[in-house]
N, C-alpha and C positions, 0 to 999 in steps of 0.2 A: 499546680500540684500534680503528682505522678500516680494517681490512684489507678487509672486505666492506662496500661502501657503494653508494649510488646515484651516478649521474653528477654530477660536480661542475660548478661554474660554468665552469671552464676547459674541461672536457670538452664541455659543451654548446656553448661558443663554437667550438671547432674542429670540432664535428660540424654546425654550423649549415648548411653548404652542403648536407648530405645530408637535413636535416629541413625546410628552409624551404619545400619544395614543398607541405607539408601545410597551410600557412596562406597567406593572401594576403601579398604582399611588403610590406615596411615602407612603401615609397612609396605603394602602393595603399591601405594602411590609413590613412595620414596624409592622402592626398588625399580619402578618403571622409569624414573627420571634420574637415577644415579649414573655415574660415569661408567663407560663400558668396562666390563670385567669386575666392577666393584659391587659389593652388596652391603646394604645398610640395615638389613632386617634381622640378622642373627645376633646373638648375645656377644659373639666374639668380634663383630665388625666394629663396634664402638666401645669406647670406655664409658662405663656407667658412672656418672658424676655423683659424688656424695660429699658432704662436708669434710669427711676424713679422707676423701680421694678426689681432690679438686682436679678439674680437667681444663687444659688449654686447648681450645679448638684450633684446627689448622687454618691457616690463612689461604683463602681462595681468591687470589689476586690481591691487589692493593686498594686501599680506600681512595675515594676521589680526592683530587688535589685541593688544598686549602683555598687556592685562588680561583676555584671553579665558580663562575658567576651564577647567581640565582636565575633560574629559568624565567623568562618573561611570558606573561599571558598564559601561564599554566593553570590547569584545573587539578588541584591536588586530589589524589585518590586514596581513600582510607579503607582498609580491610580489617574489620574488627567485629567483636561480639556486639549485639544490639544493646542499646540503652546503657552504654558503659562510658560515654563521653557526652558532656553537656554541650549542645550545639551552640549555646551562647559563647562558650570559650573558643570554639572553632571559629565562630564569626569574628571574635576579637583578633584571632590570628590573620584572618583574611583582611580585616581592616588595617592591620599593622603593615601588611605588604600590598596595600592597594595601589601604590605607585608602580608596582611590578605587574599589575594587571592580574593578580592571582585570583582564582575563582574556586568555589567549592560546590559540588553538585550533590553531595550526600554521602553517607557511609554505606559501603557494600558490606553485608553481614553474612555470617555463616552459622549453622546450627551446632556444629561441633568441630573439633580440630581436624578431623579427617576431611570434612567438607571444605574447611578453610584452606588446607594445604592443597586439596584438589583444585580449587579455584586459582590458587597461586601458581601451581605447576602447569595447569592447562592453558594459561594465558587468557582465560575468560575475564579475569580482572587483572589489569596491570596496575598494581597498587604501589604507592609511594611509601606507605608505612603499613606494617603488619603487626599483629599482636599475638605472638605465639605463647605457649606455656613452656615452663622449664623442661618438662619431660620430653618434649620433641625438639628442643633447640639443637642438640647434637646431631640428630638425624637430618634436620633441615640443612645444616652446614655440610654434612657428608654428601647430601644430594645436590649441593651447590645451588641452593635456592635463596640464600641470603648473601649480602655483600658486607665486607668489613666496614666498620664505622671510622670516620675521621674524628678523632677526639678533639682536635683543635676547633671543630665546628660545633661542639656540644659542651661548652664551658659550664653550663648549668649543672652538670652532674657533679663536678668538683665543688662548685660554688654553693649549691643549695641542697644536695642530696647526701645521704649518709655515706661515710667513707667505705663501709663494707661492700657497697655496690660498685666500687671501682675495681674490685678484685673478687667477684663472687665465685663460689666453688664450681658452679656449672658453666662459667665462661670467664676463666681467669684473664684479667686485663680488659674485661668487657669489650672483646673484639667485635662481637656481633649484636649485643643487646644492652639496653638500659632498663632499669626498673620502671614499672608503671604504678601498680598499687600493691599494698602489703595487707596481710590479714592473718588472724589467728582462727583456730577452730576450737570452739568451746561449747557452752550450754546456754541456750536462751530460755528464759522462764518468765512466767507471770508473777509479778511481785505481790499481787493481791491474793495469790494462792500459795506462793512459796516466798516467804520473806527473805530479804537479803541475808540476815543473820543466820537463817536456817541453812541455806546452801553453802554459805561461806564457813559455817561451823561444822560441816560434815567432815568425817575423816577421809572420805573418798567421794567427792561430789560427782565424779564420772558415773558412779553407781546409781545416781538418781533416775537414770533412764530405765533401771530395772526395779524401781520401787513400786510395789503393787498398789500403793496409795493412789497412783496416777494411771491406773489401768484404763485403757481407752482414751487417754489424754496425752500420750507420748508420740512425738513426731520424729522421724529421721529423714535425712536427705536421701534421695535415690543415687547416692555416690558411694560406691563400694570402698574406695580408699579411705574416705573420711569416717564413715561409720565403723569400719573395721579398725581404723586407727584409734578411735575412742575405746573400743573393746580392748585393744592392746594397752592403752593408757590405764584403763581400769585395773588391769592385771599387773601394772608396774613394768610393762615391757615398753621400752622407749625407742626400739628400732622399728620405725614405722614402714620399713621396707623389708621386713624379715621374711626369709624363706624357710625358717626353722619349722619343722613339722610339729614339734611340741607347742611352739608359740601359736601356730595357726589352729591347732586343735583346741586350744584354750579359747580362741576367738570363736570358732565354730560352736563350741559348747555354750559359750556365753550368749551368742546371738540367738540360738535356739531357746535358751532360758529366758531371754527377753520377751520372746513371743508368748511364752506361757505366763510370765509375770505381769506384763503390762499391755499386751496386745498392741504393739506400736503400729503406726500407719506411716507409709512412705509418702512424702510430699516435697516437691521441689521448692514450694513457698512456705515450708514449715515455720521458719523463724521470722519471717517478716509479713506474713499475711494470716496464716491460720493461727499463729500464736496471738496476734493482735485481735483477731475476730473470735477469740475464745473457743477455738476448735481444739487447741492443745494447751496444756499447762506447762510443758517442758519439751524442749527439742534440741537436736543437734543444731549448731549454729556457726556460721562464719561471722566474725566481728562486723564486717561491712554490712551484712544483711540486717543485723540488729540495729546498727547505727542508722541505716536507711529506712528502718521500719516505721518511722514517723508518718510516712506517706500512706500507711494502711491503718493507722491507729484511729479508727472512727471514735468520736466525731471530729477527728483531726485537730485536737486541742493539746496543749502541753500537758494538761491534767490527764488526758487519756494516755498519752505517750509515757507518762511516769509509771504506768502500770507494768512496764516491761524492763527486764534486766538481762545482763550478760555476765556469765561466770567464766573465768579463766584462772588457772592455778596462780596463787599468790607468789610463788617462787618463779613464775613465768616459764616453767618447764612444761611446755605443751606444744601441740602442732602449730607450725607457723610457715608461711610461704609468701611468694610474690609472683606477680605477672610481669610480662615483658613488652617492650617495643623494639622492633627491628625494621630494617630496610631490605625489601626483596632484591634479589640479584638483578631483576629486569625492571626495576623502578624507573619510570619514564623521567622523573624529576628528582634525582638523588640529592642535588644541592638543596632544593626546597624541602626535601624530606629531612635533611639534617636540621634545617631551620625550624621545622615543625617540632621535631623531637626536643630541640633545645628550648623552644617556647613552652612546650607542654610540661616539661619537668622542672621549669623554673618556679620559684616559690609562689609568686602571685597566682599564676595560672593553674598550677597543680592544686593549690588550695581552693581556688574558685570551683574547679571541677569536683573536688572532694565534697564541697558544701552541697552539691547536687546528688552525687551518686553514692555517697556514704563509705566509699572505699578509700582508705588513707594512703597518701603518697609518703615516701620516706624522706621527708623534709627536715633538715637540721634545726630549723627555727620552730618546728611544730612539736614542742614537748607536751607532756600531759597537762600542764597548767594552761598553756596556750590553747590547746584543743578543747578543754572543758570550760574555758572562761572567755572565749572570743567568738563573736558573731560572724558567721560565714556570709558570703555574698548572696547565696540563694535566699537565705532568710531575710536579708535586707531588702531584696527585690520583691518579696512576697507582699501582696496587699493585705493578706490576713495571715493568721498563724498557719503556716504550711510546712515549717521545718523548725527544729530546735533553734533557739537563738544562738547556741554554741555549736561548733563543729560536731562535738560529741557531747551527749547529755551528761551533766556532771554526776548523775547518780549511777552511771555505768562506766567508771574509769577503767575497768578491766578490758573494755573494748578498744582502748588506746594501745596501739602497738608501739613498743619502745625499741630504740636502736639496739639496746643490749639483748633484747629477745633473740636476735639473730645469732647471738653467740651461745645461747643456752637452750633455745627451743629445738624442736625436732622437725625435720623436713621429710616430705614425701617426694621421693625421686622416682625415676623410671624403674620398672621391675624387669628382670630377665623373663623371657617368654614362659619358661616352665613355672617360675614362681607366680607370674601373673595368672596363669591358668589355674593354679591352686587357689589363689585368692578368689577368682571368679567362681570356682566350684562351690566354695563356702558361701559366697554371696548369693548364688543361685538357690542354694538350699534355704537360706534365710528368707529371701524374697518370696519363695514359693509358699511360705506360711504367713506372710504379712499382708495386711489390707492396705488400701490407699484411699 
């Protein structure tokens, strides 16, 4: 079981604001390694990808040839967030390519995307595969830090993954990236204190974070984009990248009102630890955190885990996003990297990894019935009850991400610098009045 563990990818993400000062900012890093005379830090230097403004990233060279041989005796290097990949599945890959003498020495990790890009750019880590976020993908390409993918070597994307990711808005034609995990942002809650019918019956369930009934029992992530997105959703504003002053003033007013109404506390582990240990009654939540929350539901029984639920709008119109896998420009083993990506996003291996980390892959065979009625590999391997028998507990179907969600949900993309500054000003005012 995973009760004691290092910081996860999601924990790193929400803590990024507190750790970024330790390394240069992402813009500074990318400026330093951009091509002579080019700049990638200004709002005019790059197209800002949006679902209604899809971007085709420029080709920096050509993909490796299809007949490139798999490197022999290679030690594959992975640069990723911690606790985001089940090492059992990595070992399955190594075993599959044992005839090639492939080895694995461990995952190199980073605390935030600034640090990850710095390691990539500096050459401290010569990674074969890298796990960037959507908001930095265009800048990484502009700085020539990624190499184009050879689609012929990654057939699993078309065979096993949702069609939407073969032409995503942020990387038209998937020139540089494939999807890794998908998730929604909603509300986690204790079912013994907030019955399912109560939250699902509310006119505006987002407003439960402002309900004085739960004063001192409300948790929020230390993630300015996600918490402010929920304030926008509460007000019926679905542009989660808004720079409109009136929209942001509503967010500011509401966040300050939340402080007075419920005395919220900021916690990176709000939805999978403090909720499970009765520190909170209701929290902001990513679907994957609540699905993985079984590993904190003391005394680690199914009965204990049944005490927790996840709400997302019934019409599926809410915040939704995905993470990525890419190959660095200086990858020492690019052919092996293609093999690894293809292996990792194929149905069997993607689902095995999901059974451990709780974050769903966009697999065509994994519909809501499959996910809530099928036992995952990690559960099968456990000697005692250490995970739900099903990939997703059947009492929280809202946590299952549907393919159709990506056609109707709302995305958080990169913000222009001036807009991002405005968001941060509001967030700073909020956090100054919130406990932890």
